[in-house]
C-alpha positions as CSV (number, residue, x, y, z in Angstrom):
1,M,0.0,0.2,-0.2
2,F,3.5,2.2,0.8
3,Y,4.3,2.0,-2.8
4,L,1.0,1.9,-4.4
5,L,0.4,5.5,-2.4
6,N,3.9,6.9,-3.1
7,F,3.6,6.6,-6.5
8,K,0.1,8.3,-6.7
9,K,1.9,11.4,-5.1
10,N,4.6,11.1,-7.2
11,N,2.3,11.2,-10.5
12,M,0.2,13.6,-9.2
13,N,3.5,16.0,-8.3
14,M,4.6,15.2,-12.0
15,K,1.4,16.4,-13.3
16,I,1.6,19.7,-11.4
17,F,5.1,19.8,-12.9
18,L,4.2,18.9,-16.4
19,T,1.1,21.4,-16.1
20,R,3.5,24.4,-15.0
21,S,6.0,23.8,-17.8
22,Y,3.4,23.7,-20.1
23,I,2.1,26.9,-18.9
24,L,5.5,28.6,-19.0
25,F,6.3,27.3,-22.4
26,L,3.1,28.6,-24.0
27,I,3.9,31.7,-22.2
28,I,7.7,31.9,-23.8
29,F,6.0,30.4,-26.9
30,S,3.5,33.1,-27.5
31,L,5.8,36.1,-26.5
32,V,7.6,36.5,-29.9
33,S,10.0,39.4,-30.4
34,S,10.3,40.6,-34.2
35,P,11.9,44.0,-35.5
36,Q,9.6,45.3,-38.2
37,L,10.2,48.5,-40.9
38,I,7.7,51.4,-40.2
39,H,8.3,54.4,-41.7
40,G,11.8,53.6,-42.6
41,Q,12.6,53.1,-38.8
42,K,12.7,49.9,-36.8
43,I,10.0,49.2,-34.3
44,E,10.3,46.1,-31.8
45,Q,7.5,44.1,-32.0
46,K,6.4,41.3,-29.8
47,V,3.0,39.0,-30.0
48,I,1.4,37.7,-26.7
49,K,-1.3,35.0,-26.6
50,G,-4.0,34.1,-23.7
51,I,-7.5,34.0,-22.7
52,L,-8.8,37.5,-22.7
53,Y,-9.8,37.8,-19.3
54,S,-13.3,40.3,-20.3
55,D,-14.8,37.5,-22.3
56,K,-12.5,34.4,-21.8
57,T,-12.1,34.2,-25.6
58,P,-8.6,33.5,-27.1
59,V,-6.6,36.8,-28.4
60,E,-3.5,37.5,-29.7
61,I,-1.7,40.8,-29.1
62,I,0.5,42.7,-30.9
63,I,3.0,45.2,-29.1
64,S,4.8,47.7,-30.6
65,D,6.8,50.4,-29.6
66,G,5.5,49.5,-26.2
67,K,1.5,50.1,-27.3
68,I,-0.8,47.6,-28.0
69,S,-1.4,48.0,-31.9
70,E,-3.3,45.1,-32.8
71,I,-5.9,42.3,-31.4
72,V,-6.6,39.5,-32.9
73,R,-9.0,36.9,-32.0
74,L,-8.2,33.3,-32.3
75,E,-10.0,29.9,-32.4
76,K,-9.8,28.3,-29.2
77,E,-7.7,25.3,-28.8
78,N,-8.8,21.8,-27.0
79,K,-6.6,21.0,-24.1
80,T,-4.7,24.7,-23.8
81,P,-4.5,25.8,-20.4
82,E,-6.5,28.6,-19.1
83,I,-3.8,31.6,-19.0
84,Y,-5.4,34.8,-18.3
85,L,-4.6,38.1,-19.9
86,A,-5.7,41.1,-18.8
87,P,-4.1,44.8,-17.9
88,G,-2.1,45.3,-15.6
89,L,-3.0,46.2,-12.0
90,I,-3.4,49.7,-10.5
91,D,-3.1,50.7,-6.8
92,L,-3.8,54.0,-6.0
93,Q,-3.2,53.8,-2.4
94,I,0.3,51.8,-1.3
95,N,2.4,53.3,1.8
96,G,5.1,50.5,1.0
97,Y,6.0,46.9,0.3
98,M,8.8,44.4,1.3
99,G,9.9,46.4,4.4
100,V,10.2,49.6,2.1
101,N,8.4,52.7,3.5
102,F,7.6,55.1,1.3
103,G,7.4,57.6,4.5
104,N,11.3,57.3,5.3
105,P,13.0,60.2,4.0
106,D,16.3,58.0,4.3
107,L,15.1,56.0,0.8
108,N,17.3,55.8,-1.9
109,I,17.0,54.4,-5.4
110,N,17.7,50.9,-4.5
111,D,14.9,50.9,-2.1
112,L,12.4,52.0,-4.6
113,R,13.6,49.8,-7.1
114,K,13.0,46.7,-4.7
115,A,9.2,47.8,-3.6
116,V,8.4,48.4,-7.8
117,K,10.0,44.7,-8.7
118,S,8.5,43.3,-5.6
119,L,5.1,44.6,-6.6
120,W,5.7,43.6,-10.6
121,K,5.4,40.0,-9.1
122,E,1.9,40.6,-7.5
123,G,1.3,42.2,-11.0
124,V,0.9,45.4,-10.2
125,T,2.1,47.6,-13.2
126,T,0.9,50.9,-12.0
127,F,0.6,52.4,-8.5
128,L,1.0,55.9,-6.5
129,P,3.5,55.6,-3.7
130,T,1.1,57.4,-0.7
131,L,2.7,59.2,2.4
132,T,0.2,59.8,5.2
133,S,0.3,62.8,7.9
134,A,3.8,63.8,9.1
135,D,5.5,66.9,10.0
136,H,6.1,69.3,7.4
137,E,10.1,68.7,6.7
138,K,9.6,64.9,7.0
139,L,6.8,65.9,4.0
140,I,9.4,67.3,2.2
141,K,12.0,65.9,2.5
142,C,9.9,62.1,1.4
143,F,8.7,63.4,-1.8
144,A,12.0,65.2,-2.5
145,V,13.4,61.5,-2.5
146,L,10.5,60.1,-3.9
147,S,10.9,62.4,-7.1
148,Q,14.1,60.2,-7.8
149,V,12.2,57.3,-9.7
150,F,11.4,59.7,-12.3
151,D,15.3,59.8,-13.0
152,D,15.1,55.9,-13.4
153,P,13.6,54.9,-16.9
154,E,13.6,51.1,-15.5
155,I,10.6,51.9,-13.0
156,S,9.4,55.4,-13.6
157,P,6.9,53.8,-16.1
158,S,5.3,52.3,-13.2
159,I,4.9,55.6,-11.2
160,P,2.7,58.3,-12.7
161,G,2.7,60.1,-9.3
162,F,1.6,60.4,-5.6
163,H,-1.1,60.2,-3.5
164,L,-1.3,62.4,0.0
165,E,-3.2,61.0,2.6
166,G,-3.2,63.2,5.3
167,P,-2.0,65.4,7.4
168,Y,-5.4,67.3,6.3
169,I,-7.7,64.8,8.1
170,S,-10.0,64.5,11.1
171,P,-8.4,64.8,14.4
172,V,-10.8,63.1,16.2
173,K,-9.8,59.2,17.5
174,G,-11.1,56.8,15.3
175,F,-11.7,58.8,12.0
176,R,-8.0,59.4,12.4
177,G,-7.3,55.7,12.2
178,A,-3.9,55.2,12.6
179,H,-2.6,58.5,11.5
180,L,-0.9,60.3,14.6
181,E,-3.0,63.0,16.1
182,K,0.2,65.4,16.6
183,Y,0.8,65.6,12.8
184,I,-2.8,66.2,11.8
185,R,-3.5,69.7,10.6
186,P,-6.0,71.9,9.0
187,P,-5.4,72.5,5.0
188,D,-2.9,75.0,4.2
189,W,-2.4,75.9,0.3
190,E,1.0,77.6,0.6
191,E,2.2,74.4,2.6
192,F,0.5,71.9,-0.1
193,L,2.4,73.7,-3.0
194,Q,5.6,73.7,-0.9
195,Y,4.8,69.4,-1.2
196,Q,3.8,69.9,-4.9
197,K,7.5,71.4,-5.7
198,A,9.2,68.9,-3.8
199,S,7.6,66.0,-5.9
200,R,7.9,67.8,-9.4
201,N,4.1,68.6,-9.1
202,K,3.5,64.9,-9.2
203,I,1.1,64.7,-6.1
204,I,-2.2,63.5,-8.4
205,L,-4.5,62.4,-5.5
206,V,-5.1,64.2,-2.1
207,T,-6.9,62.5,0.8
208,V,-9.2,65.4,2.7
209,A,-11.7,65.5,5.9
210,P,-14.1,67.8,4.6
211,E,-15.2,69.0,7.6
212,I,-12.0,70.7,9.0
213,D,-11.5,74.3,8.8
214,G,-10.4,75.4,5.4
215,A,-11.3,72.3,3.4
216,I,-13.8,73.1,1.0
217,P,-12.0,76.3,-0.4
218,F,-8.8,73.7,-0.3
219,I,-10.5,71.3,-2.4
220,R,-11.9,73.2,-5.1
221,K,-8.1,74.9,-5.5
222,C,-7.0,71.1,-5.8
223,T,-9.8,70.4,-8.1
224,E,-8.8,74.1,-10.5
225,R,-5.2,72.4,-10.8
226,G,-6.1,69.0,-12.1
227,L,-5.8,67.3,-9.2
228,V,-8.1,64.6,-7.6
229,V,-9.6,65.2,-4.2
230,S,-10.9,62.3,-2.1
231,L,-12.5,62.4,1.3
232,G,-11.5,60.0,3.6
233,H,-10.8,59.8,7.7
234,H,-13.5,61.9,7.8
235,N,-16.9,62.3,10.1
236,G,-18.6,64.8,7.6
237,T,-21.8,65.4,7.3
238,A,-24.4,64.6,4.5
239,E,-24.4,68.7,3.6
240,I,-20.6,68.9,4.2
241,I,-20.3,65.9,1.7
242,R,-22.0,67.7,-0.8
243,Q,-20.4,70.9,-0.4
244,A,-17.1,69.1,-1.1
245,A,-18.6,67.2,-3.9
246,D,-20.0,70.5,-5.6
247,A,-15.9,72.1,-4.9
248,G,-15.1,69.0,-7.0
249,A,-14.3,66.0,-5.1
250,R,-14.4,63.1,-6.9
251,M,-13.3,59.6,-4.8
252,S,-14.1,58.4,-1.1
253,T,-10.6,57.0,0.1
254,H,-11.2,53.5,1.3
255,L,-14.7,53.7,2.0
256,G,-15.7,51.9,5.3
257,N,-12.5,52.3,6.9
258,G,-10.9,55.2,8.7
259,C,-14.4,55.2,10.5
260,A,-14.7,55.2,14.1
261,N,-15.9,52.0,15.5
262,M,-19.0,53.6,17.2
263,I,-21.2,56.2,15.2
264,N,-24.9,57.1,14.6
265,R,-26.8,54.5,12.6
266,H,-28.5,57.5,10.9
267,L,-26.2,60.2,10.4
268,N,-22.6,59.4,9.6
269,P,-20.4,60.0,6.9
270,L,-21.1,56.3,5.2
271,W,-24.6,57.2,3.6
272,P,-24.1,60.7,1.8
273,Q,-21.1,59.3,0.2
274,L,-22.9,56.2,-1.3
275,A,-25.7,58.1,-1.8
276,D,-23.6,60.5,-4.0
277,S,-23.0,59.2,-7.6
278,R,-20.1,61.9,-7.6
279,L,-18.2,60.2,-5.8
280,T,-16.4,56.6,-6.6
281,P,-15.4,54.6,-3.8
282,T,-12.0,52.9,-2.9
283,L,-12.6,49.5,-1.1
284,I,-9.8,47.5,0.6
285,V,-11.4,44.0,-0.1
286,D,-8.6,42.1,1.4
287,G,-11.2,40.2,3.4
288,Y,-10.2,42.0,6.8
289,H,-11.0,45.7,6.5
290,L,-14.4,45.2,5.2
291,T,-17.1,42.6,5.9
292,P,-17.9,40.4,3.0
293,E,-21.7,42.1,3.5
294,E,-20.5,45.7,3.5
295,V,-18.7,45.0,0.2
296,Q,-21.9,43.3,-0.9
297,V,-24.0,46.6,-0.1
298,F,-21.5,49.0,-1.6
299,F,-20.6,47.3,-5.0
300,Q,-24.4,47.3,-5.2
301,V,-25.1,50.6,-5.0
302,K,-22.2,52.3,-6.4
303,G,-21.9,49.4,-9.4
304,P,-18.7,47.9,-11.0
305,D,-18.1,51.4,-13.5
306,N,-17.8,53.1,-10.1
307,T,-15.9,51.1,-7.3
308,I,-12.1,51.3,-7.3
309,L,-10.2,48.5,-5.8
310,V,-6.9,49.3,-3.5
311,S,-4.5,47.7,-1.0
312,D,-3.3,50.0,1.3
313,A,-0.8,47.9,2.0
314,V,2.2,49.0,4.5
315,D,6.0,48.6,4.4
316,L,5.6,45.7,6.4
317,A,3.4,44.2,3.6
318,G,5.2,40.6,2.5
319,L,7.4,40.4,5.7
320,E,7.1,37.7,8.3
321,P,4.2,38.0,10.7
322,G,5.0,39.3,14.6
323,E,5.4,42.3,16.5
324,Y,6.9,45.5,15.3
325,I,7.6,49.1,16.1
326,K,6.2,51.8,13.6
327,D,6.2,55.4,14.2
328,G,7.4,54.5,17.6
329,R,3.7,52.1,18.4
330,K,3.9,48.3,18.7
331,V,1.6,46.9,15.6
332,V,1.1,43.4,15.0
333,L,1.6,42.1,11.7
334,T,-0.4,39.1,10.9
335,P,0.0,37.1,7.6
336,N,-3.1,38.9,6.1
337,V,-3.0,42.8,7.9
338,V,-1.8,44.9,10.2
339,R,-3.4,45.9,13.4
340,F,-2.3,48.7,16.4
341,P,-3.9,47.3,18.6
342,A,-3.5,50.7,21.8
343,E,-6.5,51.8,20.1
344,N,-8.4,48.7,18.4
345,V,-7.9,49.7,15.0
346,L,-6.4,48.5,11.6
347,A,-2.8,50.2,10.8
348,G,-2.9,49.0,7.1
349,A,-3.0,45.8,5.1
350,A,-0.4,43.0,4.6
351,L,-2.3,41.9,1.2
352,P,-1.9,43.3,-2.3
353,I,-4.3,44.2,-4.5
354,S,-4.2,41.2,-6.9
355,V,-6.1,39.1,-3.5
356,C,-8.6,42.1,-3.2
357,V,-9.5,41.2,-7.0
358,G,-10.2,37.6,-6.0
359,N,-12.0,38.4,-3.2
360,I,-14.3,41.0,-4.7
361,M,-15.6,37.9,-7.0
362,R,-16.1,35.9,-4.1
363,F,-18.2,38.0,-2.1
364,T,-20.3,40.1,-5.1
365,Q,-20.3,37.0,-7.3
366,C,-19.4,39.7,-9.8
367,N,-17.1,37.9,-12.6
368,L,-13.6,38.3,-13.7
369,G,-13.9,41.1,-16.1
370,Q,-15.6,43.2,-13.4
371,A,-13.3,42.8,-10.7
372,I,-9.9,43.1,-13.2
373,D,-12.0,46.5,-14.1
374,M,-12.0,48.0,-10.7
375,A,-8.4,47.5,-10.4
376,S,-6.8,48.9,-13.9
377,A,-9.8,50.7,-16.1
378,N,-11.1,52.2,-13.6
379,P,-8.3,53.7,-11.4
380,A,-6.9,54.5,-15.0
381,R,-10.3,56.4,-16.3
382,M,-10.2,58.3,-12.9
383,F,-6.6,59.6,-13.7
384,N,-6.8,60.0,-17.7
385,L,-4.0,57.5,-17.9
386,N,-3.2,55.8,-21.3
387,L,-3.2,52.3,-19.9
388,G,-6.0,50.0,-17.6
389,E,-7.5,48.3,-21.0
390,I,-6.9,46.1,-23.7
391,S,-7.3,48.0,-26.7
392,T,-5.3,49.7,-29.5
393,G,-2.7,52.8,-28.5
394,K,-3.3,51.7,-24.9
395,R,0.8,51.4,-23.4
396,A,0.9,47.8,-23.2
397,D,0.8,47.0,-19.3
398,L,-0.4,43.5,-19.3
399,I,-0.6,40.5,-16.8
400,L,-1.0,36.6,-18.0
401,F,-2.2,34.9,-14.7
402,T,-4.1,31.6,-13.5
403,I,-6.8,31.5,-11.1
404,E,-6.4,28.9,-8.5
405,E,-8.7,28.4,-5.6
406,G,-10.0,31.7,-6.3
407,K,-6.4,33.5,-6.7
408,L,-4.7,35.4,-9.3
409,I,-1.3,33.1,-9.5
410,I,0.6,36.3,-11.9
411,Q,2.8,34.3,-14.1
412,Q,4.4,36.9,-16.2
413,T,4.0,40.8,-15.7
414,I,4.7,43.3,-18.8
415,V,5.2,47.3,-18.3
416,A,5.2,49.4,-21.6
417,G,6.2,46.3,-23.6
418,K,8.9,45.0,-21.8
419,V,8.5,41.4,-19.7
420,V,9.3,42.6,-15.9
421,Y,8.7,39.8,-14.2
422,S,8.0,35.5,-15.2
423,R,7.0,33.5,-12.4
424,N,9.2,30.4,-13.6
C-alpha cells in the first residue's frame, strides 16, 4: 500500500510539474519579438497570446513600440490551459512594500527599485506611492526622495504620481485611524504647494476630511489645478459632503475604513457618500478591512463601473508576521493585516491588490472582467492614464495569470511592452 500511495503522490506531482512547464512553454512561445520596418524605422514588435479576461476568448496581442497595436481573435484550442491575459493592476494607495517605507526620508533609489519590482511580481504595473500624516519637513524630504524615481527609466513607467493621505484629515480618534494626532492639521495651500514642488508637481491624489476648517476652499483649489480629491478619515455631515462634491471631490478613500468603531446609525459619513453618484469609493477587499456584507452593499450601490479596488499595503506587507515598532508604536503584523492594538484599529493592509480582485469576485459574485476593471480600467479612467485597458493605442501594461482556488497567480508581468517579471 505504501508503494501504491507513493506512486500516486509522485504521479500527481509530475502532473503539476508538467502543467506548470506547459504554461511556461506557452508564455515563452507566445511572446515573440521581431523587428519591423515602419516608416523607415525599426520598431520592436511582440506577440502575446492568452485568454482575454473580459470575455474568456483566446486572443493574440501585437505590441509595437510599447503600445498595443493590434488585437486578433483566435479559435479556441482544446486542452489549452487557461492563461488569462488582462491589463496590469493599478493601486492608488500603497504606503510601502517588502520593508520599504515610502514615508522614510532616508530612502534611496535602490529601495524604490526593490518595492517596484516586488509589486511587479504581484501583477501591479502602476501605483501611487502614498504618504500619510507627518511633520512638514519630513513630508518635503520624502517627496523629494520619492521624486528620484522619475530619473530611473526602468521603474518610472510604473509610478505616474503620488497620493497624499493626510495631514489634512480628522484628528478625532477612530476617524484618524492609525495616523498620529500630533501631525494632523487644517489644510494650508502654501504648505501644500511646497509638497508639490518637492514632488516635481507629481502629487495627483489628495485625501482630505471635508469638515475641517478650510477644507472646502482647499478642495476647490486642488480641483482647479487638475488634482483628484478624495474624502477620507472624516466625519463629514451630508451637507458637508455635498459641498465637497460640489467643490470637485470625486472619490472616497477606503470607504468603510478611517471611521470610528461606533457611529450613529442614521447620521454618519457612510450614507451620504454612498448616495452621491459623483463619489467613487476605493475599497480594501482583503477580507479584513471590510466584511463581505459591506463589500456587497457598497458594490451593489455604486456598481462595477464606479468602484475602485486598492490594497492600502504598508511597508510591513510581505514580511514575516510578528510584532514591529512603527512610528514609535507597537503594531502586529498577521499574515493578512496589520493591527494597532493600543487603539483597536487596523494600521494598514498586508495583502496585495491581486488578492482583493479574487475576494471581490467571491464576495459579490461579480465576474472576472468586472473585478479586474475595478483594479485597472476604473483607476486609469479616473486619472486619464493611457493604460488599464486592452485596446489599440493603450500602453502595453499586461499580466498573464492563472486562477487557483479563487486566487490570481501571476505568471508574467509586462510594463510598456517589456517583460519585467516571469514566475518560472
